[in-house]
BAMARKE-313061 format. One record per atom (N, C-alpha, C, O, CB): residue number from 0; residue in one letter; x, y, z. Coordinates in Angstrom, 1 decimal, decimal comma, m for minus. Glycine has a CB too. Layout:
N
(atom NUM 'A' (X Y Z)),
...
// end
This chain:
54
(atom 0 'M' (0,9 m1,2 0,1)),
(atom 0 'M' (m0,1 0,0 0,1)),
(atom 0 'M' (0,8 1,1 0,0)),
(atom 0 'M' (1,8 1,0 0,7)),
(atom 0 'M' (m1,0 0,1 1,4)),
(atom 1 'N' (0,6 2,3 m0,8)),
(atom 1 'N' (1,4 3,4 m0,8)),
(atom 1 'N' (0,7 4,5 0,1)),
(atom 1 'N' (m0,5 4,5 0,3)),
(atom 1 'N' (1,6 3,9 m2,1)),
(atom 2 'K' (1,5 5,2 0,6)),
(atom 2 'K' (0,8 6,3 1,6)),
(atom 2 'K' (0,3 7,4 0,7)),
(atom 2 'K' (0,9 7,8 m0,3)),
(atom 2 'K' (1,9 7,0 2,7)),
(atom 3 'N' (m0,8 7,9 1,1)),
(atom 3 'N' (m1,4 9,1 0,5)),
(atom 3 'N' (m0,9 10,5 0,9)),
(atom 3 'N' (m1,3 11,0 2,0)),
(atom 3 'N' (m2,8 9,0 0,7)),
(atom 4 'Q' (m0,1 10,9 0,2)),
(atom 4 'Q' (0,7 12,2 0,8)),
(atom 4 'Q' (m0,3 13,3 1,1)),
(atom 4 'Q' (0,1 14,3 1,7)),
(atom 4 'Q' (1,8 12,8 m0,3)),
(atom 5 'D' (m1,5 13,3 0,8)),
(atom 5 'D' (m2,6 14,4 0,9)),
(atom 5 'D' (m3,3 14,1 2,2)),
(atom 5 'D' (m4,0 15,0 2,7)),
(atom 5 'D' (m3,6 14,4 m0,5)),
(atom 6 'I' (m3,2 12,8 2,9)),
(atom 6 'I' (m4,1 12,6 3,9)),
(atom 6 'I' (m3,3 12,1 5,2)),
(atom 6 'I' (m3,0 10,9 5,3)),
(atom 6 'I' (m5,1 11,7 3,5)),
(atom 7 'R' (m3,0 13,2 6,0)),
(atom 7 'R' (m2,4 12,9 7,3)),
(atom 7 'R' (m3,1 12,1 8,2)),
(atom 7 'R' (m4,3 12,1 8,1)),
(atom 7 'R' (m2,0 14,0 7,9)),
(atom 8 'C' (m2,4 11,2 9,3)),
(atom 8 'C' (m3,1 10,3 10,0)),
(atom 8 'C' (m2,2 10,2 11,4)),
(atom 8 'C' (m1,0 10,3 11,5)),
(atom 8 'C' (m3,3 9,1 9,1)),
(atom 9 'S' (m3,0 10,0 12,4)),
(atom 9 'S' (m2,2 10,0 13,8)),
(atom 9 'S' (m3,0 8,7 14,5)),
(atom 9 'S' (m2,8 8,4 15,7)),
(atom 9 'S' (m2,3 11,6 14,8)),
(atom 10 'V' (m3,7 8,0 13,8)),
(atom 10 'V' (m4,4 6,8 14,4)),
(atom 10 'V' (m3,8 5,7 14,3)),
(atom 10 'V' (m4,2 4,8 13,5)),
(atom 10 'V' (m5,6 6,5 13,8)),
(atom 11 'K' (m2,7 5,4 15,1)),
(atom 11 'K' (m1,7 4,3 15,0)),
(atom 11 'K' (m2,3 3,0 14,9)),
(atom 11 'K' (m1,8 2,1 14,3)),
(atom 11 'K' (m0,8 4,4 16,2)),
(atom 12 'N' (m3,4 2,7 15,6)),
(atom 12 'N' (m4,1 1,2 15,6)),
(atom 12 'N' (m5,0 1,1 14,5)),
(atom 12 'N' (m5,9 0,3 14,6)),
(atom 12 'N' (m5,0 0,7 17,1)),
(atom 13 'C' (m5,0 1,8 13,3)),
(atom 13 'C' (m5,9 1,7 12,1)),
(atom 13 'C' (m4,9 0,8 11,2)),
(atom 13 'C' (m3,7 0,9 11,3)),
(atom 13 'C' (m6,2 3,2 11,3)),
(atom 14 'I' (m5,5 m0,1 10,4)),
(atom 14 'I' (m4,7 m0,9 9,4)),
(atom 14 'I' (m4,1 0,0 8,4)),
(atom 14 'I' (m3,1 m0,3 7,9)),
(atom 14 'I' (m5,4 m2,0 8,8)),
(atom 15 'Y' (m4,7 1,1 8,1)),
(atom 15 'Y' (m4,3 2,0 7,0)),
(atom 15 'Y' (m3,2 3,0 7,5)),
(atom 15 'Y' (m2,6 3,8 6,8)),
(atom 15 'Y' (m5,7 2,7 6,5)),
(atom 16 'Y' (m2,9 3,0 8,7)),
(atom 16 'Y' (m1,9 3,9 9,4)),
(atom 16 'Y' (m0,5 3,4 9,0)),
(atom 16 'Y' (m0,1 2,3 9,1)),
(atom 16 'Y' (m2,0 3,8 11,0)),
(atom 17 'K' (0,3 4,4 8,4)),
(atom 17 'K' (1,7 4,2 7,9)),
(atom 17 'K' (2,4 5,4 7,9)),
(atom 17 'K' (2,1 6,3 7,1)),
(atom 17 'K' (1,9 3,6 6,5)),
(atom 18 'D' (3,4 5,6 9,1)),
(atom 18 'D' (4,4 6,6 9,2)),
(atom 18 'D' (3,4 8,0 9,3)),
(atom 18 'D' (3,9 9,0 8,7)),
(atom 18 'D' (5,5 6,5 7,9)),
(atom 19 'N' (2,5 8,2 9,7)),
(atom 19 'N' (1,7 9,5 10,0)),
(atom 19 'N' (1,0 9,7 8,7)),
(atom 19 'N' (0,6 10,9 8,5)),
(atom 19 'N' (2,7 10,7 10,3)),
(atom 20 'Y' (0,7 8,8 7,9)),
(atom 20 'Y' (m0,1 9,0 6,6)),
(atom 20 'Y' (m1,2 7,8 6,5)),
(atom 20 'Y' (m1,1 6,7 7,0)),
(atom 20 'Y' (0,8 9,1 5,2)),
(atom 21 'C' (m2,2 8,3 5,8)),
(atom 21 'C' (m3,4 7,0 5,5)),
(atom 21 'C' (m2,9 6,4 4,3)),
(atom 21 'C' (m2,5 7,0 3,3)),
(atom 21 'C' (m5,1 7,6 5,3)),
(atom 22 'T' (m3,1 5,0 4,3)),
(atom 22 'T' (m2,6 4,3 3,0)),
(atom 22 'T' (m4,0 3,7 2,3)),
(atom 22 'T' (m3,9 3,0 1,3)),
(atom 22 'T' (m1,4 3,1 3,3)),
(atom 23 'A' (m5,0 4,1 2,9)),
(atom 23 'A' (m6,4 3,7 2,2)),
(atom 23 'A' (m6,5 4,3 0,8)),
(atom 23 'A' (m6,1 5,4 0,6)),
(atom 23 'A' (m7,6 4,2 3,1)),
(atom 24 'E' (m7,0 3,6 m0,1)),
(atom 24 'E' (m7,1 4,1 m1,4)),
(atom 24 'E' (m8,0 5,2 m1,5)),
(atom 24 'E' (m7,9 6,1 m2,4)),
(atom 24 'E' (m7,6 3,1 m2,3)),
(atom 25 'R' (m9,1 5,3 m0,6)),
(atom 25 'R' (m10,0 6,3 m0,5)),
(atom 25 'R' (m10,3 6,4 0,9)),
(atom 25 'R' (m9,9 5,5 1,6)),
(atom 25 'R' (m11,2 6,0 m1,3)),
(atom 26 'I' (m11,0 7,5 1,5)),
(atom 26 'I' (m11,6 7,5 2,7)),
(atom 26 'I' (m13,2 8,0 2,8)),
(atom 26 'I' (m13,6 8,7 1,9)),
(atom 26 'I' (m10,8 8,3 3,6)),
(atom 27 'Q' (m13,8 7,6 3,7)),
(atom 27 'Q' (m15,2 8,3 3,9)),
(atom 27 'Q' (m15,5 8,8 5,3)),
(atom 27 'Q' (m15,4 8,0 6,3)),
(atom 27 'Q' (m16,3 7,2 3,5)),
(atom 28 'V' (m15,8 10,0 5,3)),
(atom 28 'V' (m16,1 10,5 6,7)),
(atom 28 'V' (m17,5 11,0 6,8)),
(atom 28 'V' (m18,0 11,7 6,0)),
(atom 28 'V' (m15,2 11,8 7,0)),
(atom 29 'D' (m18,3 10,5 7,8)),
(atom 29 'D' (m19,6 10,9 8,0)),
(atom 29 'D' (m19,9 11,6 9,1)),
(atom 29 'D' (m19,0 11,8 9,9)),
(atom 29 'D' (m20,4 9,8 8,0)),
(atom 30 'N' (m21,3 12,1 9,3)),
(atom 30 'N' (m21,6 12,7 10,5)),
(atom 30 'N' (m21,8 11,9 11,7)),
(atom 30 'N' (m22,4 10,9 11,5)),
(atom 30 'N' (m22,6 13,4 10,3)),
(atom 31 'Q' (m21,5 12,2 12,8)),
(atom 31 'Q' (m21,6 11,2 13,9)),
(atom 31 'Q' (m22,9 11,4 14,6)),
(atom 31 'Q' (m23,5 10,4 15,2)),
(atom 31 'Q' (m20,4 11,4 14,9)),
(atom 32 'Y' (m23,5 12,6 14,6)),
(atom 32 'Y' (m24,9 12,8 15,4)),
(atom 32 'Y' (m25,9 13,6 14,5)),
(atom 32 'Y' (m26,2 14,7 14,7)),
(atom 32 'Y' (m24,6 13,6 16,9)),
(atom 33 'G' (m26,4 12,9 13,4)),
(atom 33 'G' (m27,4 13,5 12,6)),
(atom 33 'G' (m26,8 13,9 11,2)),
(atom 33 'G' (m25,8 13,4 10,6)),
(atom 33 'G' (m27,9 14,8 13,4)),
(atom 34 'S' (m27,4 15,0 10,7)),
(atom 34 'S' (m27,2 15,2 9,3)),
(atom 34 'S' (m26,2 16,3 9,2)),
(atom 34 'S' (m25,6 16,4 8,1)),
(atom 34 'S' (m28,4 15,6 8,6)),
(atom 35 'L' (m26,0 17,2 10,2)),
(atom 35 'L' (m25,0 18,3 10,0)),
(atom 35 'L' (m24,0 18,3 11,1)),
(atom 35 'L' (m24,3 18,2 12,3)),
(atom 35 'L' (m25,8 19,7 10,0)),
(atom 36 'S' (m22,7 18,5 10,7)),
(atom 36 'S' (m21,5 18,7 11,6)),
(atom 36 'S' (m21,1 20,0 11,8)),
(atom 36 'S' (m20,9 20,7 10,8)),
(atom 36 'S' (m20,4 18,0 11,2)),
(atom 37 'N' (m20,8 20,6 13,1)),
(atom 37 'N' (m20,2 21,8 13,2)),
(atom 37 'N' (m18,7 21,7 13,6)),
(atom 37 'N' (m18,1 22,7 13,4)),
(atom 37 'N' (m21,0 22,7 14,1)),
(atom 38 'T' (m18,3 20,8 14,0)),
(atom 38 'T' (m16,8 20,4 14,5)),
(atom 38 'T' (m16,4 19,2 14,0)),
(atom 38 'T' (m17,1 18,4 13,5)),
(atom 38 'T' (m16,7 20,3 16,1)),
(atom 39 'S' (m15,0 19,0 14,1)),
(atom 39 'S' (m14,6 17,8 13,7)),
(atom 39 'S' (m14,9 16,7 14,8)),
(atom 39 'S' (m14,7 15,5 14,5)),
(atom 39 'S' (m13,2 17,9 13,4)),
(atom 40 'D' (m15,2 17,1 15,9)),
(atom 40 'D' (m15,6 15,9 17,0)),
(atom 40 'D' (m17,0 15,4 16,5)),
(atom 40 'D' (m17,5 14,4 17,0)),
(atom 40 'D' (m15,7 16,5 18,6)),
(atom 41 'E' (m17,6 16,1 15,7)),
(atom 41 'E' (m19,0 15,6 15,3)),
(atom 41 'E' (m19,0 14,8 14,1)),
(atom 41 'E' (m20,0 14,5 13,5)),
(atom 41 'E' (m19,9 16,9 14,9)),
(atom 42 'T' (m17,6 14,2 13,7)),
(atom 42 'T' (m17,7 13,5 12,4)),
(atom 42 'T' (m16,9 12,2 12,8)),
(atom 42 'T' (m16,2 12,2 13,8)),
(atom 42 'T' (m17,1 14,4 11,1)),
(atom 43 'I' (m17,0 11,3 12,0)),
(atom 43 'I' (m16,3 9,9 12,2)),
(atom 43 'I' (m15,8 9,3 10,8)),
(atom 43 'I' (m16,5 9,2 9,8)),
(atom 43 'I' (m17,4 8,8 12,9)),
(atom 44 'C' (m14,5 9,0 10,9)),
(atom 44 'C' (m14,1 8,2 9,7)),
(atom 44 'C' (m14,6 6,8 9,6)),
(atom 44 'C' (m14,2 6,0 10,5)),
(atom 44 'C' (m12,6 8,1 9,7)),
(atom 45 'V' (m15,3 6,5 8,7)),
(atom 45 'V' (m16,0 5,2 8,4)),
(atom 45 'V' (m14,9 4,4 7,9)),
(atom 45 'V' (m15,0 3,2 8,2)),
(atom 45 'V' (m17,1 5,3 7,3)),
(atom 46 'T' (m13,8 4,8 7,2)),
(atom 46 'T' (m12,8 3,9 6,7)),
(atom 46 'T' (m11,9 3,1 7,8)),
(atom 46 'T' (m11,2 2,1 7,5)),
(atom 46 'T' (m12,0 4,6 5,8)),
(atom 47 'F' (m11,9 3,7 9,0)),
(atom 47 'F' (m11,1 3,1 10,2)),
(atom 47 'F' (m11,4 1,7 10,1)),
(atom 47 'F' (m12,5 1,3 10,1)),
(atom 47 'F' (m11,3 3,7 11,7)),
(atom 48 'R' (m10,3 1,0 10,2)),
(atom 48 'R' (m10,4 m0,4 10,7)),
(atom 48 'R' (m9,2 m0,8 11,7)),
(atom 48 'R' (m8,0 m0,7 11,3)),
(atom 48 'R' (m10,5 m1,5 9,4)),
(atom 49 'P' (m9,6 m1,2 12,9)),
(atom 49 'P' (m8,5 m1,6 13,9)),
(atom 49 'P' (m7,6 m2,7 13,4)),
(atom 49 'P' (m8,0 m3,8 12,8)),
(atom 49 'P' (m9,2 m2,1 15,2)),
(atom 50 'K' (m6,3 m2,4 13,8)),
(atom 50 'K' (m5,3 m3,5 13,5)),
(atom 50 'K' (m5,7 m4,6 14,4)),
(atom 50 'K' (m6,4 m4,5 15,4)),
(atom 50 'K' (m3,9 m3,1 13,8)),
(atom 51 'D' (m5,2 m5,9 13,8)),
(atom 51 'D' (m5,4 m7,1 14,7)),
(atom 51 'D' (m4,2 m7,3 15,4)),
(atom 51 'D' (m3,2 m7,9 14,9)),
(atom 51 'D' (m5,8 m8,3 13,8)),
(atom 52 'D' (m4,1 m7,0 16,6)),
(atom 52 'D' (m2,9 m7,0 17,5)),
(atom 52 'D' (m2,5 m8,4 18,1)),
(atom 52 'D' (m1,7 m8,6 19,1)),
(atom 52 'D' (m3,2 m6,0 18,7)),
(atom 53 'R' (m3,1 m9,4 17,5)),
(atom 53 'R' (m3,0 m10,7 18,2)),
(atom 53 'R' (m1,7 m11,2 18,0)),
(atom 53 'R' (m1,4 m12,3 18,5)),
(atom 53 'R' (m3,9 m11,7 17,7)),
// end
């Protein structure tokens, strides 16, 4: 997977995290609480997948 130079990331437990970048081919961000968001806290990255640390 190549890192996307345009999408910075700091979620180290995501399978797409690599050296502070997102390696996902594309990302999806949705509203967390209804149809409108006023802050980043009200959004959620739907692309996030936790690493399997077993």
